[in-house]
C-alpha positions as CSV (number, residue, x, y, z in Angstrom):
1,X,-30.0,100.0,117.2
2,X,-27.0,97.6,116.8
3,X,-27.4,93.9,117.1
4,X,-25.2,91.5,119.3
5,X,-24.1,88.0,118.4
6,X,-24.9,85.0,120.5
7,X,-23.4,81.6,119.7
8,X,-25.9,79.0,118.7
9,X,-24.9,76.5,121.5
10,X,-25.2,79.4,124.0
11,X,-28.7,80.3,122.9
12,X,-29.7,76.7,123.3
13,X,-28.1,76.6,126.7
14,X,-30.0,79.7,127.8
15,X,-33.4,78.4,126.7
16,X,-32.9,75.0,128.2
17,X,-31.7,76.3,131.5
18,X,-34.6,78.8,131.6
19,X,-37.1,76.0,131.2
20,X,-35.3,73.7,133.7
21,X,-35.3,76.6,136.2
22,X,-39.1,76.5,136.3
23,X,-39.3,72.8,136.6
24,X,-39.2,71.4,133.1
25,X,-37.4,68.1,132.6
26,X,-34.1,68.1,130.5
27,X,-35.7,66.2,127.6
28,X,-38.6,68.6,127.1
29,X,-36.5,71.7,127.8
30,X,-34.0,70.6,125.1
31,X,-36.8,70.0,122.6
32,X,-38.0,73.6,123.2
33,X,-34.5,75.0,123.0
34,X,-33.9,73.3,119.7
35,X,-37.1,74.7,118.3
36,X,-36.7,78.3,119.4
37,X,-33.1,78.6,118.4
38,X,-33.8,77.1,115.0
39,X,-36.4,79.8,114.5
40,X,-33.9,82.5,115.3
41,X,-31.3,80.8,113.0
42,X,-33.8,80.9,110.2
43,X,-34.6,84.6,110.8
44,X,-38.0,84.1,112.4
45,X,-37.1,86.2,115.5
46,X,-40.8,86.5,116.4
47,X,-40.9,82.8,117.3
48,X,-37.5,82.3,118.9
49,X,-36.0,83.8,122.0
50,X,-38.8,86.4,121.8
51,X,-41.3,83.6,122.8
52,X,-39.3,82.3,125.8
53,X,-41.1,84.5,128.4
54,X,-44.4,83.1,127.2
55,X,-43.3,79.5,127.9
56,X,-41.7,80.3,131.2
57,X,-44.8,82.2,132.4
58,X,-47.2,79.4,131.5
59,X,-45.0,76.8,133.2
60,X,-44.4,78.9,136.3
61,X,-48.1,79.6,136.9
62,X,-49.1,76.0,136.3
63,X,-51.0,76.7,133.0
64,X,-48.7,74.4,131.1
65,X,-47.7,70.9,132.4
66,X,-44.4,70.9,130.7
67,X,-43.4,67.4,131.9
68,X,-46.5,65.7,130.7
69,X,-46.4,63.4,127.6
70,X,-48.9,63.2,124.7
71,X,-51.2,60.2,124.3
72,X,-53.2,58.7,121.5
73,X,-56.9,58.7,122.1
74,X,-58.0,57.1,118.9
75,X,-56.3,55.9,115.7
76,X,-56.6,54.0,112.5
77,X,-53.8,52.9,110.1
78,X,-53.6,56.4,108.6
79,X,-55.0,58.7,111.3
80,X,-54.6,59.5,115.0
81,X,-56.3,61.8,117.5
82,X,-53.9,62.8,120.2
83,X,-54.3,64.5,123.6
84,X,-51.3,66.7,124.2
85,X,-52.1,66.5,128.0
86,X,-51.2,70.3,128.2
87,X,-47.5,69.7,127.6
88,X,-45.2,72.0,125.7
89,X,-46.2,72.6,122.1
90,X,-42.8,71.5,120.9
91,X,-43.2,68.1,122.7
92,X,-46.7,67.6,121.4
93,X,-45.7,68.7,117.9
94,X,-42.6,66.4,117.7
95,X,-44.6,63.4,118.9
96,X,-47.5,64.0,116.5
97,X,-45.3,64.6,113.4
98,X,-43.3,61.5,114.2
99,X,-46.6,59.5,114.5
100,X,-47.8,61.0,111.1
101,X,-44.5,60.0,109.5
102,X,-44.7,56.5,110.8
103,X,-48.2,56.1,109.4
104,X,-47.2,57.6,106.1
105,X,-44.4,55.0,105.7
106,X,-46.9,52.3,106.5
107,X,-50.0,53.4,104.5
108,X,-48.8,56.3,102.3
109,X,-50.5,59.0,104.3
110,X,-50.5,60.0,108.0
111,X,-53.0,62.6,109.4
112,X,-52.8,63.4,113.1
113,X,-54.9,65.9,115.0
114,X,-54.1,67.0,118.5
115,X,-55.9,68.9,121.3
116,X,-54.7,70.0,124.7
117,X,-51.5,71.6,123.5
118,X,-49.7,74.9,123.8
119,X,-47.9,77.3,121.4
120,X,-45.8,75.1,119.1
121,X,-43.4,77.6,117.6
122,X,-42.6,77.8,113.9
123,X,-44.8,75.4,111.9
124,X,-42.0,74.8,109.5
125,X,-40.0,72.9,112.2
126,X,-42.4,70.0,111.9
127,X,-42.8,69.9,108.1
128,X,-39.0,70.0,107.7
129,X,-38.8,66.9,109.9
130,X,-40.9,65.1,107.2
131,X,-39.0,66.6,104.2
132,X,-35.7,65.4,105.7
133,X,-37.1,61.9,105.7
134,X,-38.2,62.1,102.0
135,X,-41.8,62.8,102.9
136,X,-44.1,65.7,102.1
137,X,-45.0,67.4,105.4
138,X,-47.9,69.7,106.4
139,X,-48.5,71.3,109.7
140,X,-51.2,73.7,111.1
141,X,-52.2,75.2,114.4
142,X,-54.8,77.5,115.8
143,X,-53.8,80.4,118.1
144,X,-55.3,83.1,120.2
145,X,-57.9,85.2,118.3
146,X,-56.0,88.0,116.6
147,X,-57.3,88.0,113.0
148,X,-60.1,90.4,112.1
149,X,-62.5,88.6,109.7
150,X,-63.1,90.7,106.6
151,X,-65.5,93.6,107.4
152,X,-65.1,93.0,111.2
153,X,-63.8,95.5,113.8
154,X,-62.7,92.7,116.2
155,X,-60.7,89.5,116.2
156,X,-62.3,86.0,115.9
157,X,-59.6,83.7,114.5
158,X,-55.9,83.2,115.2
159,X,-52.8,83.8,113.0
160,X,-53.4,80.1,112.1
161,X,-50.2,79.3,110.3
162,X,-49.8,76.9,107.4
163,X,-46.5,75.1,106.6
164,X,-45.8,72.7,103.7
165,X,-42.4,71.2,103.0
166,X,-41.3,68.8,100.2
167,X,-37.9,67.3,99.5
168,X,-36.1,67.9,96.3
169,X,-32.9,66.4,94.8
170,X,-29.4,67.1,96.2
171,X,-30.6,68.2,99.6
172,X,-32.8,71.0,98.3
173,X,-36.4,71.5,99.5
174,X,-39.5,73.6,99.2
175,X,-40.5,75.0,102.6
176,X,-43.6,77.2,103.0
177,X,-44.2,78.6,106.5
178,X,-46.7,81.4,106.7
179,X,-49.4,82.9,108.9
180,X,-52.9,83.4,107.4
181,X,-52.8,87.0,108.8
182,X,-50.7,89.6,107.0
183,X,-47.9,88.9,109.6
184,X,-47.5,86.9,112.7
185,X,-48.2,88.8,115.9
186,X,-44.6,88.4,116.9
187,X,-43.7,90.7,114.1
188,X,-45.7,93.4,115.8
189,X,-43.9,92.6,119.1
190,X,-40.5,92.9,117.4
191,X,-41.4,96.3,116.0
192,X,-42.4,97.3,119.6
193,X,-39.1,96.0,120.9
194,X,-37.3,98.1,118.3
195,X,-39.6,101.1,118.9
196,X,-40.5,101.3,115.3
197,X,-43.8,101.7,113.4
198,X,-45.4,98.8,111.5
199,X,-46.1,98.9,107.7
200,X,-49.7,99.7,106.7
201,X,-51.7,96.6,106.0
202,X,-50.4,94.6,109.0
203,X,-53.0,95.5,111.5
204,X,-56.1,97.7,112.1
205,X,-57.1,100.0,115.0
206,X,-60.3,99.8,117.0
207,X,-62.1,101.8,114.3
208,X,-61.5,99.0,111.8
209,X,-59.0,101.0,109.7
210,X,-55.4,100.2,109.0
211,X,-52.8,101.5,111.5
212,X,-49.0,101.9,111.6
213,X,-48.9,102.3,115.4
214,X,-47.3,99.1,116.7
215,X,-48.5,99.7,120.3
216,X,-52.1,100.3,119.2
217,X,-52.0,97.3,116.9
218,X,-50.9,95.1,119.8
219,X,-53.3,96.6,122.3
220,X,-56.3,96.1,120.1
221,X,-55.1,92.6,119.1
222,X,-56.5,92.9,115.6
223,X,-54.3,91.7,112.8
224,X,-55.5,92.0,109.2
225,X,-55.9,88.8,107.2
226,X,-53.4,87.8,104.6
227,X,-54.2,90.2,101.7
228,X,-55.2,93.1,103.9
229,X,-58.5,94.9,103.2
230,X,-61.4,93.5,101.2
231,X,-60.5,95.3,98.0
232,X,-57.0,93.6,98.1
233,X,-58.5,90.2,98.7
234,X,-58.1,89.9,102.4
235,X,-61.1,87.6,102.4
236,X,-58.8,84.9,101.1
237,X,-56.6,85.0,104.2
238,X,-59.7,85.0,106.3
239,X,-60.9,81.8,104.5
240,X,-57.5,80.1,104.9
241,X,-57.5,80.9,108.6
242,X,-60.9,79.3,109.0
243,X,-59.7,76.2,107.1
244,X,-56.8,75.9,109.5
245,X,-59.3,76.3,112.4
246,X,-61.3,73.5,111.0
247,X,-58.3,71.1,110.8
248,X,-57.1,72.1,114.3
249,X,-59.5,73.4,116.9
250,X,-62.7,72.0,115.5
251,X,-61.5,68.6,114.3
252,X,-59.5,67.8,117.4
253,X,-62.0,69.0,120.0
254,X,-59.6,71.7,121.3
255,X,-60.7,75.2,122.0
256,X,-61.4,77.1,118.8
257,X,-61.8,80.6,117.5
258,X,-63.3,82.9,120.0
259,X,-63.0,80.3,122.8
260,X,-59.2,80.3,122.8
261,X,-57.6,82.6,125.4
262,X,-56.7,86.0,124.2
263,X,-53.1,86.8,123.5
264,X,-53.0,89.3,126.4
265,X,-53.9,86.5,128.9
266,X,-51.0,84.2,127.9
267,X,-49.1,83.6,131.1
268,X,-52.2,84.1,133.1
269,X,-54.5,81.6,134.9
270,X,-56.0,80.3,131.6
271,X,-55.1,77.0,129.9
272,X,-54.4,77.3,126.2
273,X,-55.9,74.0,124.9
274,X,-54.7,74.7,121.4
275,X,-55.3,72.3,118.5
276,X,-52.7,71.2,115.9
277,X,-52.8,69.2,112.7
278,X,-49.9,67.3,111.2
279,X,-49.9,65.5,107.8
280,X,-47.2,63.3,106.2
281,X,-47.4,62.0,102.6
282,X,-45.1,59.4,101.0
283,X,-44.4,60.6,97.4
284,X,-43.2,57.1,96.7
285,X,-46.8,56.1,96.5
286,X,-47.3,58.3,93.4
287,X,-45.4,59.0,90.2
288,X,-41.6,58.1,90.4
289,X,-39.1,61.0,90.2
290,X,-40.8,63.3,92.6
291,X,-37.7,64.9,94.1
292,X,-36.1,65.5,90.6
293,X,-39.3,67.3,89.4
294,X,-39.4,69.3,92.6
295,X,-35.8,70.3,92.1
296,X,-36.5,71.2,88.5
297,X,-39.4,73.4,89.5
298,X,-37.4,75.2,92.2
299,X,-34.4,75.8,89.9
300,X,-36.7,77.2,87.2
301,X,-38.2,79.7,89.7
302,X,-34.9,80.8,91.0
303,X,-33.6,81.3,87.4
304,X,-36.4,83.5,86.2
305,X,-35.5,87.1,85.2
306,X,-35.9,89.4,88.1
307,X,-37.9,92.6,87.9
308,X,-35.1,94.2,90.0
309,X,-31.7,92.6,89.2
310,X,-30.5,93.3,92.7
311,X,-33.3,91.1,94.1
312,X,-33.2,87.6,92.5
313,X,-36.3,85.4,92.5
314,X,-36.4,83.1,95.5
315,X,-38.2,79.8,96.3
316,X,-40.1,79.4,99.6
317,X,-37.5,78.5,102.2
318,X,-34.6,80.4,100.5
319,X,-34.7,83.5,102.8
320,X,-34.4,81.2,105.8
321,X,-31.5,79.3,104.2
322,X,-29.8,82.6,103.5
323,X,-30.2,83.7,107.1
324,X,-28.9,80.4,108.4
325,X,-25.8,80.8,106.3
326,X,-25.4,84.3,107.7
327,X,-25.5,82.9,111.2
328,X,-22.9,80.3,110.3
329,X,-20.6,82.8,108.7
330,X,-20.9,85.3,111.6
331,X,-20.4,82.6,114.2
332,X,-23.7,83.4,116.0
333,X,-27.2,84.7,115.9
334,X,-27.5,88.5,115.6
335,X,-30.1,89.7,118.2
336,X,-31.5,93.2,118.6
337,X,-30.1,94.9,121.7
338,X,-33.6,95.1,123.2
339,X,-34.0,91.3,122.9
340,X,-30.7,90.9,124.8
341,X,-31.9,93.3,127.5
342,X,-35.1,91.3,127.8
343,X,-33.1,88.0,128.2
344,X,-31.0,89.7,130.9
345,X,-34.1,90.6,132.9
346,X,-35.5,87.1,132.5
347,X,-32.3,85.5,133.7
348,X,-32.5,87.7,136.9
349,X,-36.1,86.8,137.5
350,X,-35.6,83.0,137.3
351,X,-32.0,83.1,138.6
352,X,-30.0,81.5,135.8
353,X,-26.8,82.4,134.1
354,X,-27.3,85.4,131.8
355,X,-27.1,85.1,128.0
356,X,-23.5,85.5,126.9
357,X,-22.9,87.6,123.8
358,X,-19.8,87.8,121.7
């Protein structure tokens, strides 16, 4: 099905007005709009406009106190434990990464763990904040249990993403942003919106075997870990997911693993209480010339001979940069027709101006 273009300022306007319509203050609504639209600009459609209904639902039913502000519960020169006070994940995330960066500038390293938060969007948003300031950034979050531990038929951990970003010379950067499941659950949702099957290896059915049925995968809520089945090293993704859970839910005192609300109950009468972790490191505290070496590494990778000449070797972050350039060249974000239809229905429900397409 064909896509339709939406200007970037219009996409931001729509998200901001949607959140304001359900009682969110302009400052917090704008923070969320910036985050979601950046995800779509970078090609991460699972975490952009696709997620707006989740935020609107949680605020409307009182499960997210979108106007609350985060607060520090305990801190040292290099660390902080933060209570997100059930505010929007974007608000909590921005606050915590800024705090981590401030500590990194003062001591070389900042490590901030937060509880009482909500879905915080693309993890790369926060690490890029650090990279733009010449710092190495890391961000992690736990999520609803969706990952099936190796050998299990049911889910126990979240998609638990990892992001690392590091600055390089001349505005270049390394940006890793990945789930510890084979894919983010939003990718399953996007296939459902497009009414298309999913590739084998993304998810498993209730029998514990891989499935290509997007509806079944979503209904069972069981994503395969990064690596897939045991014989293809899925236990590595499982282990990484548990490491993220340790940094986020367990370290912060938030809900963790099996205690987090299920994905199907988002928008219901259940508080998320998600945990996040943010780390900033000042490379200036180590060997000089970090950005030049980072740039040399990235350029070497990109210059390697490709197995398929039509598909050059890319560095982490390059696909997103390519998609961002596409958005700029086309003068808007290309959205699937079904996503536009969903936005139209949301606008009617909350009584705001519909999303304008080109």
